[in-house]
C-alpha positions in Angstrom: 0.0 0.0 0.0 1.2 3.5 -0.8 2.6 5.3 2.3 0.3 8.3 2.1 -2.7 6.1 1.5 -1.8 3.9 4.5 -1.3 7.0 6.8 -4.7 8.3 5.9 -6.2 4.9 6.7 -4.6 5.0 10.1 -5.3 8.7 10.9 -8.2 8.1 13.2 -6.5 5.2 15.0 -3.4 7.4 15.6 -5.5 10.2 17.0 -7.3 7.8 19.3 -4.0 6.6 20.6 -2.8 10.2 21.2 -6.0 11.0 23.0 -5.8 7.9 25.2 -2.4 9.2 26.4 -3.5 12.8 26.7 -6.4 11.8 29.1 -3.8 10.9 31.7 -2.4 13.8 33.7 1.3 12.9 33.7 3.1 15.8 35.3 6.5 14.6 36.4 6.9 15.1 40.2 8.8 13.4 43.0 7.3 10.0 43.6 8.0 6.7 45.3 10.8 4.2 44.8 8.5 2.1 42.6 7.1 5.1 40.6 9.9 7.7 40.8 8.0 10.4 38.8 4.6 10.0 40.3 1.5 7.9 39.6 0.5 9.9 36.5 3.7 9.2 34.7 3.6 5.5 35.7 0.0 5.3 34.4 0.8 6.8 31.0 3.9 4.6 30.6 1.8 1.5 31.3 -0.8 2.6 28.8 1.8 3.4 26.1 3.6 0.0 26.6 0.2 -1.8 26.5 -0.7 -0.1 23.2 2.8 -1.1 21.8 2.3 -4.7 22.9 -1.1 -4.9 21.3 0.5 -3.8 18.0 2.8 -6.8 18.3 6.0 -5.0 19.4 8.4 -5.9 22.1 8.3 -3.6 25.1 10.5 -2.8 28.1 9.8 -0.9 31.3 13.0 0.6 32.6 12.0 0.9 36.3 9.2 3.4 35.5 11.7 6.0 34.7 11.2 5.4 31.0 10.2 2.6 28.7 10.9 1.3 25.2 8.9 -0.1 22.3 11.1 -2.2 20.0 11.0 -3.4 16.4 14.0 -5.8 16.0 16.2 -5.5 12.9 18.8 -7.9 11.5 21.5 -6.6 13.8 21.8 -5.4 17.3 22.6 -1.8 16.2 19.8 0.6 16.9 18.1 3.8 15.5 16.3 5.6 18.3 13.2 7.7 18.4 13.1 9.6 21.7 9.7 11.0 22.8 8.4 11.9 26.3 5.1 11.2 27.9 5.3 13.6 30.8 3.8 17.1 30.4 4.1 20.5 32.1 1.5 21.6 34.6 -1.7 22.6 33.0 -1.9 26.0 34.7 -5.1 28.1 34.3 -6.9 30.0 31.6 -8.0 27.1 29.3 -11.1 27.4 27.1 -11.0 23.6 26.7 -10.4 21.0 29.3 -6.7 20.2 29.4 -7.1 16.5 29.9 -10.3 16.0 27.9 -8.8 16.2 24.3 -11.0 17.5 21.6 -10.7 17.9 17.8 -11.8 21.2 16.3 -11.3 22.5 12.8 -8.5 20.2 12.0 -6.6 20.8 15.3 -6.2 18.5 18.3 -6.5 20.3 21.6 -5.3 19.2 25.1 -2.2 19.1 27.3 0.4 17.0 25.5 -1.2 17.3 22.1 2.0 18.9 20.7 4.4 18.3 23.6 4.8 15.4 23.2 2.1 12.8 23.2 0.7 13.6 19.7 4.2 13.2 18.2 4.7 10.0 20.2 1.6 8.5 18.6 2.8 9.6 15.1 6.2 7.9 15.7 4.6 4.7 17.0 2.3 4.4 13.9 5.3 5.0 11.7 6.8 1.9 13.2 3.5 0.1 12.8 3.7 0.7 9.0 7.2 -0.7 8.8 6.0 -3.8 10.7 2.8 -4.4 8.8 4.5 -3.9 5.4 7.3 -6.2 6.5 10.0 -3.6 5.5 13.4 -5.3 6.1 15.7 -3.3 8.3 19.3 -3.8 9.4 18.8 -1.7 12.5 16.5 -2.3 15.5 14.1 0.6 16.0 13.7 1.7 19.6 10.9 4.1 20.5 12.0 5.5 23.9 9.2 6.7 26.1 10.5 9.2 28.7 8.8 10.2 31.9 10.7 13.3 33.2 11.8 15.3 30.2 10.0 18.4 31.5 11.7 18.2 34.9 15.4 18.0 34.1 15.7 14.9 31.9 16.8 12.7 34.8 15.0 9.8 33.0 17.3 9.8 30.0 20.4 10.2 32.2 19.2 7.1 34.0 18.7 5.3 30.7 22.1 6.2 29.1 23.9 5.2 32.3 22.4 1.7 32.2 22.0 1.0 28.5 24.0 1.9 25.3 22.7 4.8 23.2 21.6 4.1 19.7 23.9 4.6 16.8 21.7 7.5 15.7 18.6 9.1 17.2 16.0 11.7 16.5 13.4 13.3 18.8 10.0 14.5 17.5 10.0 17.4 19.8 10.7 20.4 17.6 9.9 21.5 14.1 10.8 20.3 10.6 13.2 20.1 8.9 16.2 19.3 11.2 17.4 21.0 14.3 21.2 20.4 14.3 22.0 22.5 17.4 20.5 23.4 20.8 21.6 26.2 23.0 22.9 25.5 26.5 20.5 25.6 29.3 21.5 27.2 32.6 19.1 27.0 35.5 19.3 28.1 39.1 17.9 30.2 41.9 18.5 33.6 43.5 17.4 34.4 47.0 17.4 37.3 49.5 16.2 37.7 53.1 12.6 39.1 53.3 12.9 42.6 54.7 10.9 43.8 57.6 7.7 45.4 56.4 4.3 44.5 54.9 5.0 41.7 52.5 4.2 38.3 53.9 4.3 36.2 50.8 5.0 36.2 47.0 4.5 33.5 44.4 4.6 33.3 40.6 4.6 30.7 37.9 3.8 26.9 37.7 6.9 25.8 35.7 10.6 26.7 35.9 10.8 26.7 32.1 7.9 28.9 31.3 7.1 32.6 31.6 4.7 33.1 34.5 1.1 34.0 33.5 0.1 34.7 37.2 1.8 36.2 40.2 0.5 37.4 43.6 1.7 39.1 46.7 0.3 38.9 50.2 0.4 42.1 52.4 -0.4 42.8 56.0 -0.6 46.0 58.1 -1.6 48.0 55.1 -4.8 49.8 54.3 -6.7 48.2 51.5 -8.0 51.5 50.2 -4.4 52.8 49.9 -3.4 49.7 47.9 -6.5 50.0 45.6 -5.9 53.7 45.0 -2.3 53.0 44.1 -3.2 50.2 41.6 -5.9 52.4 40.1 -3.3 55.1 39.5 -1.2 52.9 37.3 -1.1 52.9 33.5 -2.3 49.3 33.4 -4.7 48.8 36.4 -6.6 46.2 34.4 -3.7 43.8 34.8 -4.1 43.7 38.6 -6.8 42.7 41.1 -6.9 43.6 44.8 -8.6 41.4 47.3 -9.1 42.3 51.0 -9.5 40.0 54.0 -7.3 38.9 56.8 -4.5 39.8 54.4 -4.5 41.9 51.2 -3.7 40.0 48.0 -2.6 41.7 44.8 -2.7 39.5 41.7 -1.1 40.2 38.4 -2.0 38.6 35.1 0.4 38.0 32.2 0.9 35.8 29.2 2.9 32.6 29.3 5.3 31.1 26.8 8.1 28.5 26.8 11.4 29.8 28.2 13.1 28.9 25.0 10.8 31.1 22.9 9.7 34.0 25.2 9.0 36.5 22.5 5.4 37.7 22.7 4.9 36.7 26.3 4.3 39.0 29.3 5.7 38.0 32.7 3.2 38.5 35.5 6.1 38.3 38.0 8.0 41.1 36.4 4.8 43.1 36.1 4.0 42.7 39.7 7.6 43.4 40.8 7.7 46.5 38.7 4.6 47.8 40.5 5.9 46.8 44.0 9.3 48.4 43.4 7.6 51.8 43.5 4.7 51.0 45.8 4.4 53.8 48.5 3.0 51.4 51.1 6.1 49.3 51.1 9.4 50.1 53.0 12.5 51.1 51.1 14.1 47.7 51.8 11.1 45.9 50.3 11.1 48.1 47.3 14.8 47.4 46.7 14.1 43.6 47.0 11.6 43.8 44.1 13.8 46.2 42.1 16.1 43.2 41.3 13.2 41.2 39.9 12.0 44.2 38.0 15.3 45.3 36.5 17.2 42.0 36.3 14.4 40.2 34.4 12.9 43.3 32.6 13.9 41.9 29.2 14.2 38.4 27.8 17.7 38.8 26.4 19.8 39.3 29.6 20.4 43.0 29.3 19.2 43.6 32.8 21.7 41.0 34.1 24.5 42.2 31.9 24.7 38.9 30.1 23.3 39.7 26.6 25.1 37.7 23.9 24.4 36.3 20.5 26.3 34.4 17.8 25.7 33.5 14.1 25.3 29.8 14.7 22.5 29.8 17.3 21.2 33.3 17.8 20.6 35.3 21.0 20.7 34.4 24.7 17.3 34.4 26.4 16.6 34.7 30.1 13.3 33.9 31.9 12.3 34.0 35.6 9.8 31.1 35.7 8.9 30.6 39.3 9.1 32.7 42.5 8.1 32.0 46.1 8.7 32.9 49.7 10.0 30.2 52.0 11.5 30.3 55.5 11.9 34.0 55.5 13.5 34.3 52.1 12.4 35.4 48.6 13.4 32.8 46.0 13.4 33.4 42.2 14.5 30.8 39.7 16.0 31.5 36.3 16.1 29.7 33.0 18.7 30.8 30.5 19.2 29.5 26.9 22.7 30.5 25.9 24.4 30.3 22.4 26.6 27.4 21.6 29.7 29.7 21.7 29.0 31.2 25.1 30.2 29.7 28.4 28.1 29.1 31.5 30.9 29.9 34.0 31.1 33.5 32.8 27.3 33.9 32.9 27.2 32.7 36.5 30.0 35.0 37.6 28.3 38.1 36.0 24.8 37.3 37.4 26.2 36.7 40.9 27.8 40.2 40.8 24.7 41.8 39.5 22.4 40.2 42.1 24.8 41.3 44.8 24.1 44.9 43.9 20.5 44.4 45.1 21.2 42.3 48.1 20.4 39.0 46.4 22.7 36.0 46.1 22.9 33.2 43.5 22.2 30.1 45.6 22.9 27.4 43.0 23.1 26.8 39.3 23.0 23.8 37.0 24.4 23.8 33.5 23.1 21.6 30.6 25.8 22.3 27.9 24.8 23.1 24.3 24.9 20.4 21.6 25.5 20.7 17.9 26.3 18.4 15.0 27.6 19.4 11.6 24.8 21.0 9.6 26.6 19.8 6.5 26.6 16.2 7.5 25.1 13.6 5.1 22.3 12.8 7.7 21.2 16.4 8.1 21.2 17.0 4.4 19.3 13.8 3.7 16.6 14.5 6.3 16.3 18.1 5.2 15.8 17.1 1.6 13.2 14.5 2.6 11.2 17.2 4.5 11.3 19.5 1.5 10.1 16.7 -0.7 7.1 15.8 1.5 6.2 19.3 2.7 6.9 21.1 -0.6 8.9 23.8 1.1 12.4 25.2 1.0 13.0 25.2 4.7 16.6 25.0 6.0 18.1 23.1 8.9 18.3 25.3 12.0 19.4 25.6 15.7 17.1 26.6 18.6 16.9 27.5 22.3 14.7 24.6 23.1 16.1 21.7 25.0 15.3 18.1 23.8 16.6 14.6 24.5 19.0 15.2 21.5 21.4 17.0 23.9 21.7 13.9 26.0 22.6 11.6 23.2 25.9 11.2 21.3 24.5 11.4 17.8 21.1 12.9 17.6 18.9 15.7 16.2 15.5 17.1 16.9 13.2 16.4 13.9 9.7 17.7 13.6 6.7 17.5 13.7 6.0 21.2 14.0 6.1 23.8 11.2 8.2 26.8 12.0 6.2 30.0 11.8 2.9 28.2 11.7 0.1 30.2 13.3 -2.1 28.7 16.0 -5.9 29.1 15.8 -5.7 30.9 19.2 -5.0 34.4 20.5 -1.3 35.2 21.4 -0.3 33.4 24.6 -2.3 30.3 23.8 -1.9 27.1 21.8 1.8 26.4 22.5 3.3 23.4 24.2 3.5 25.2 27.6 0.4 27.4 27.2 -3.3 27.1 27.8 -5.3 25.5 24.9 -2.2 23.6 23.7 -3.0 22.2 20.3 -1.4 20.6 17.2 -2.5 20.6 13.6 -3.6 17.1 12.7 -2.0 17.5 9.3 1.3 18.0 11.0 1.0 14.6 12.6 0.0 12.8 9.4 2.8 14.5 7.5 5.2 13.5 10.2 4.1 9.9 9.8 5.0 10.0 6.1 8.3 11.6 6.8 9.3 9.3 9.7 8.5 6.2 7.7 10.7 7.2 4.9 13.3 8.7 7.3 13.7 5.4 9.1 14.2 3.5 5.8 16.9 6.0 4.7 18.6 6.2 8.1 18.8 2.4 8.0 21.0 2.7 5.0 22.9 5.9 6.0 23.9 5.0 9.5 27.0 2.8 9.6 28.1 3.5 6.1 
């Protein structure tokens, strides 16, 4: 059967599989010894392995940290497809139910539709074609099912420390054609002592790698009328709400986005900090505390921290403060930086520590995930790019990005689809993306991906090892 004809015949089955996985809330979180990333991740892994087994594939459960669906080839050498079944926290502001997937106007909506359960289903059905059509392969195909990609990729670190990596791998967690390089990811936390005054608590964000859409501050010993009068005097009072009670709560609303692609977002934390840095009802010490959040995170390119940098290979550095909280008498603010492949994390940490110190903050800890890059002129990158152009009818070029995928944890890997760069979502700005409310994926993207992955696996089987 023709590949495109087969893909269309399996479209509804593939979507049913994606939606089965999407119904399970699989946010990676600290769990038990048996289920290290929580019950949701264990449930979704069980479901995916069950589906793979029903299709006739071999399956492996790697201690509930990850799993594999295998299609044996003639040799023990492997080609890997690395997907993840964990999702980011759903957050608020959805117009659909995050875990009740729906199809509307050619788009699949729900948490995990794009990141990464929809692409996982497309990859699985690509393997199903090869199995049903009895396509002979030299390499074993391994579909890796990760359970903690969104929370530091500990799952794949566990896997590669216990099992050999495939000869070549791709991860369907980006856009077509081929992502040959990923910026470094530097994460950490700043903190400072809570000054004496009126602030009793502060919180923002639901994920460390996303621009916060909500932030709030709790105040005591302050007149509610004075707070409301101040908020009403601002240029943007519609972005804040004030609630009175045993404590006064000020809430700020923003617009979320993934930390790797913050353009077009609006940090609620920075917005609230900017307001509080000038609030007349706070002490000078409290204002100074918020001034660091306001000025240090005022832009997404590190200007406020003095770390702005860009190169021709991977573009500009980006900086996001994803989550903030008060804990044990301290303000704590995390940061998530995507830095170009020619920059160095050590210099960034040194500069940020010095900058934070000017405001009375300290950098408590940092963790570096170095950049990765393979030769954009390599035969594999050229072959996969040509394949995408052939199927999609476009002249797109291989690229690098700020997003972090499993490719950076593997010795010979690229990110490869299924998104389309620059494709508009059927949602207002701040919605529809992988870490946003109303996350969605165009169904045509998934079916095109199946066509591309089927042919890619056949071509890689010849290319790898030549």
